LOBA-271689 format. One line per 10 residues: number of its first residue (from 0); their letters; for each residue y, x, z of C-alpha. Coordinates in pm, whole numbers. Each point is the difference from the previous one (the first is absolute). Example, Ala and Ser with C-alpha at 12.3 -4.5 7.8 and 13.67 -1.06 7.14 Angstrom:
! residues 2
0) AS) -450:1230:780  344:137:-66
END
This chain:
! residues 513
0) MRTRPEEVLA) -1489:8482:12733  -255:221:-172  -291:-145:-191  -333:-16:184  -331:44:-188  -116:-347:101  303:-151:-176  -110:160:-327  -352:-134:37  132:-346:90
10) AIREQKYTYR) 215:-5:-317  -299:102:-212  -211:-276:151  269:-270:-22  -121:-272:-233  328:-189:-36  168:280:-202  -21:35:-374  -77:349:-128  370:65:-68
20) QKLQVLAGLA) 102:-127:346  -266:218:166  124:302:-194  355:-64:122  -111:-34:362  -206:319:-17  291:191:-153  220:-105:291  -262:105:252  -33:340:-168
30) ENLLDEPALG) 376:53:10  9:-87:368  -244:278:86  311:218:-11  280:23:253  313:-201:-71  309:187:-128  156:188:288  235:-184:236  188:99:313
40) PEAAAALEAR) -132:-137:331  250:-286:24  -62:-123:-351  -377:30:47  24:-203:323  214:-266:-170  -255:-21:-283  -286:-35:247  190:-278:180  73:-166:-338
50) IICDMYEGHA) 373:3:64  5:172:-335  -267:-68:-262  -129:199:-296  -146:-317:-161  -342:167:22  70:185:-323  -252:271:89  16:340:166  57:208:-314
60) PYRARYILPD) 234:-163:-256  -122:97:-346  171:-272:-208  337:-165:38  -18:-343:156  181:-185:-280  27:136:-354  205:-166:-276  -73:174:-332  238:-43:-292
70) YALALRKGSD) -246:-188:-220  262:-69:-267  37:374:-53  -377:40:-15  -35:-272:-265  275:160:-209  -126:358:12  -371:-34:81  -191:219:244  -152:344:-52
80) FLELPPATDL) -210:-30:315  -152:-331:-106  -6:98:-369  199:-307:-97  247:-6:-290  316:-211:20  -80:-372:-6  84:-161:-335  -102:-363:53  -87:-250:272
90) DEALAHLLIM) -372:80:5  69:368:50  263:-68:265  -240:-218:203  -285:250:-33  225:295:91  125:-177:311  -351:-79:127  -103:362:-54  307:129:185
100) YSNVPSITGF) -45:-240:291  -351:133:59  150:349:48  290:-85:234  -61:65:371  147:-174:303  -72:-58:366  -231:-290:-91  -196:186:-267  139:-238:-262
110) PVYFGDLDSL) 336:14:-182  265:-189:195  221:-30:-311  -97:-129:-343  353:30:-138  248:-272:-93  -254:-144:-239  218:-234:-201  249:280:-68  -280:246:-80
120) LLPYVGPAID) -172:-229:-248  293:-168:-175  57:291:-244  -357:-57:-125  28:-379:-37  165:-62:-333  18:-320:-208  -338:80:-157  -164:-80:336  3:-376:49
130) DETLHRKLRL) -13:-167:342  -373:-75:-21  -85:362:-79  229:128:274  -160:-234:251  -353:107:-97  74:373:19  189:-21:326  -266:-226:152  -268:266:-52
140) FWISLDRMFP) 236:265:137  85:-216:303  -368:-60:80  -59:375:-33  270:75:257  -164:-217:263  -355:118:-69  77:371:-38  253:32:283  -118:-248:266
150) DAFAHTNLSP) 276:55:252  286:-241:69  250:283:50  -9:76:-375  336:-127:-120  199:-74:-315  364:-98:-46  159:-240:-246  346:72:-143  301:-227:64
160) VYNRVARTIL) 17:-137:-357  -242:-274:-109  -215:107:-294  -327:-73:-179  -206:245:203  133:-119:336  -61:-362:-100  -359:80:-100  -64:195:321  115:-291:215
170) QLERELLQVV) -217:-236:-203  -301:228:49  65:16:372  -21:-379:22  -317:-5:-212  -198:287:152  106:-28:368  -78:367:62  81:213:302  100:298:-217
180) PNISLKVHPT) 266:83:-95  260:-70:264  329:-82:-176  372:27:65  267:-158:-219  334:178:-15  270:-268:27  346:78:-139  284:-245:77  96:-46:-365
190) LTSDEYLLDA) -285:140:-213  -276:-202:166  -3:-359:-123  -88:-308:203  -275:-67:-257  -157:337:86  26:-64:375  -155:-345:-36  -292:145:-196  -53:260:273
200) INTVFANGKP) 37:-255:282  -261:-226:-161  -227:306:-12  50:54:373  -112:-360:52  -329:94:-169  -75:342:147  276:126:230  147:248:-250  251:141:-82
210) HFINDDLMQH) 234:140:262  369:-19:-92  218:312:18  378:25:17  52:221:-305  370:60:68  -62:129:352  -301:208:-103  187:167:-285  291:73:232
220) DLGEHYAAVS) -232:181:245  -263:153:-230  155:15:-346  -104:-174:-318  -352:143:-11  -171:-142:307  -300:-220:67  -172:-188:281  -355:115:71  -280:-85:240
230) CYNSLKVGGG) 184:-256:217  378:7:34  20:375:-57  281:76:-244  29:354:-131  116:200:-301  -204:-6:-320  -113:352:-80  -17:65:372  -131:-175:307
240) SHTLSRLNLK) -54:55:369  -183:293:157  -87:-200:310  81:-307:206  30:49:375  135:-265:231  157:-51:339  -129:-280:224  321:-135:153  -189:-210:254
250) QSVLAHHGDV) -181:305:134  322:200:-6  164:-255:232  -308:-19:224  4:380:35  368:-7:103  109:-4:363  360:-105:17  249:-251:-130  75:-106:-356
260) DAWFASTLPH) 282:247:-60  -217:288:123  -272:-98:-248  252:16:-285  147:325:127  -316:201:66  -341:-160:-49  53:-150:-345  149:320:-151  -281:204:156
270) HVELTGELMA) -270:-222:-147  168:8:-341  -3:380:24  -372:5:90  -77:-229:-295  188:243:-221  -205:289:138  -320:-186:-89  127:-67:-352  116:356:-58
280) SRIRFLVEES) -335:142:107  -191:-227:-238  239:65:-289  -26:377:36  -379:-15:3  -2:-213:-316  238:225:-192  -74:346:141  -367:-8:101  -176:-256:-216
290) HFFDSSWLAR) 229:92:-294  -1:-355:-132  296:48:-234  -125:336:-127  -338:-145:-95  87:-350:-121  -20:-74:-373  272:-259:55  241:270:118  -99:245:-274
300) EGLISLDRFS) 73:-259:-269  330:-113:153  -121:-348:92  90:67:365  245:251:141  32:135:354  375:-50:-12  -50:-378:-30  -222:-18:308  105:-82:351
310) AMFGIFGLAE) -179:-146:303  7:-335:175  110:-35:362  -139:-334:115  80:-213:300  -181:-301:146  6:-204:318  373:-77:-16  -51:-353:136  -189:119:308
320) AVNLLMERSG) 248:283:61  290:-245:-8  -171:-248:232  -97:272:251  352:143:4  143:-349:47  -231:-56:298  107:330:156  359:-113:-33  -76:-327:174
330) RSGTYGHDEE) 42:-203:-319  -238:-272:-116  78:-8:-375  -255:110:-260  22:148:-347  58:-260:-269  109:-267:246  299:144:185  325:154:-123  7:268:270
340) ADALSYRITS) -359:102:-72  71:12:-373  309:215:59  -216:240:200  -249:14:-288  276:100:-243  118:266:244  -354:142:0  -49:7:-378  347:137:-72
350) SIAQLVAELP) -52:275:260  -337:95:-149  146:0:-351  266:248:111  -252:222:181  -241:7:-296  285:73:-243  81:311:207  -363:117:39  -78:289:-239
360) LPYCAGNNGH) -345:8:-156  -160:256:-234  -70:-75:-366  188:-329:4  247:66:-280  -63:-354:-123  231:-113:281  219:309:47  -232:160:255  -57:-311:213
370) AFLHSQSGID) -255:-277:35  50:-352:-123  7:-252:282  -275:-261:-28  -70:-323:188  -376:44:22  -204:-313:-56  -286:68:237  -367:98:-14  -315:-175:110
380) LDLDVTAGTR) -20:201:325  339:-116:128  -49:-217:309  272:-198:180  276:156:-205  198:-145:-291  24:166:-339  327:167:-93  310:-202:75  -176:-335:-33
390) IPIGSEPPLL) 24:-290:242  -336:-41:179  -254:-215:-184  -5:-360:123  343:19:161  209:11:-318  313:-217:8  100:-244:-277  59:147:-345  375:56:7
400) RHLQTVSRHH) -1:155:347  -299:214:-97  172:140:-309  327:56:183  -179:197:269  -208:232:-214  221:53:-304  259:202:194  -260:273:54  -101:39:-363
410) RFFQSGVSDI) 286:225:-112  -125:283:225  -349:22:-149  29:170:-339  -377:32:-41  -78:-359:83  2:-272:263  -238:-293:22  59:-356:113  -249:-269:-97
420) LHFDDMAVRN) 89:-370:-13  -272:-263:12  89:-318:-192  -178:-333:14  -108:-185:-313  334:-179:-34  121:317:-171  -218:-78:-302  207:-311:-64  329:186:28
430) PEAIVDIIRG) -31:352:-149  369:-6:-96  85:7:370  -192:325:36  202:147:-288  313:-84:201  -150:152:316  -90:326:-175  340:32:-164  179:-81:325
440) AFASQMRDFT) -210:245:198  65:279:-251  372:-76:-7  -13:60:377  -161:341:-55  -358:-89:76  -210:271:-166  -343:-159:-45  -94:-367:-2  -361:-116:34
450) FNLNSNDFIR) -142:-343:60  -345:-152:36  -118:-348:-76  -221:-147:267  -257:-163:-227  -123:264:-251  -291:242:35  218:302:74  125:137:333  282:252:0
460) ITGYMVRKSD) -83:253:269  281:257:15  102:34:-360  -343:-17:-156  -222:-300:-68  -350:-102:95  -186:-309:-113  -128:-239:263  -315:-31:-208  -51:380:21
470) LAKLPAARHS) 39:-5:378  -279:-257:10  -229:250:-177  35:269:265  -155:235:100  -46:65:-374  324:38:-199  81:143:-342  364:74:86  37:269:267
480) STFLGAGSVE) 321:-166:119  -193:-313:101  -133:182:307  357:85:106  109:-357:-65  -276:-136:221  119:220:286  356:-125:-38  -109:-363:-11  -189:54:327
490) NSHVTDRALK) 242:230:181  342:-94:-134  -56:-373:-62  169:14:-340  -124:-350:-81  208:-139:288  341:56:-159  237:-290:57  19:-230:-302  335:-36:-173
500) RVVSHESSPV) 91:-325:-173  202:18:-320  256:-278:-12  304:-59:-214  265:266:-46  261:-238:135  -178:-55:332  -108:363:43  250:227:-178  -88:368:-16
510) AGL) 272:149:-219  223:52:301  -242:218:195
END
């Protein structure tokens, strides 16, 4: 829908926005004065009906949605555009990174990727820097990240091997209790120690971070140089994703008139094709009309490369699609609670994975000319539909059944899949059990593992965090993501997730998932 003049005036008058938030809103309104990238009549109708969704990225893509610069290269060689020489010590490395972040675009207006910060900084942390000095320098840097880039989608990764920088970062997270940055820890089956996992788990108890990533599976699908950004979006470093478009499986089933087999045979492939048309149109505009890669300093200096970019094909509403198809077949079982329903869900995701793998898209050399499949974790406007391949909030089964149900989907989603577990406070007394759960889940090919603790100040929305104390301050909010979080709390009832109790390994084994 095109922008109306009264929307511009309303944004200017809105008192709840900070200056930076108002600027972002006005930029979006200006972009939407234009027509959307051209679509055929069927794709346009599917977009209008929200069977397919452009994630409200704007009518004229002029920056890639997710950008993952090679910051290690930039620190080694410096930047002509930013007039920065190569970094020679920790102070220079920290200053260079902050300067670069302020010049990296994304769909949010803030960088979605800060780099794998422990790996980036370790070469500059020699024996001359004692632990107290390291803590003081990183503390100032960490505060700067939250104050300069107030958006919970800004993300860093931690490497699989425990080290001084990672230890200090986790300590700072427990001390500062900040929203920014979001964090993912890459977990390797042999390189990642239990000590490291316990340190990270105790940090989750304090502030809900980090996520845990199956490093083996990610490297298999994306190569050694990958990272998680924003929330659950895993892509290639030096590349990224042009766009994220998604297919609403619930609406696809509701639009279908016929039996289950007919939906698989005709309607589902057609809707996948229409989603691909939407993605292709947006990608071509970004590359050919807005000339993002021709004009970007990141591309000119080799910090990103078009041949490492792809796009993300998202799905959501799997649970509702399964339950509707079961009803049409005269079956009463539901997703997450019935073997037949779960088998149908795996038939759906495996079929989509095959269709997306065969769907050609322009300028997607980062995945051999195809999109990465993504289990999309929802937005604040989603009503009565479940994110990605999750089990509906409030109806989640016990822990083992929950993990067994969702983990079988994870192998299909190279660019990320999100499942959030909500633990009660018993977990604090038994963090070793969570180590076992994470290792067992990853041994069963779960890709991402995220858990909340019921009692701290943080709520995990999709993959990003908001503080309960910040929600209480609305309508004013320093973090732009707080507004989105408030919508999800109201519309998606994310605080109603079923609590999981952590008991002994012997009475609740997970290794045999």
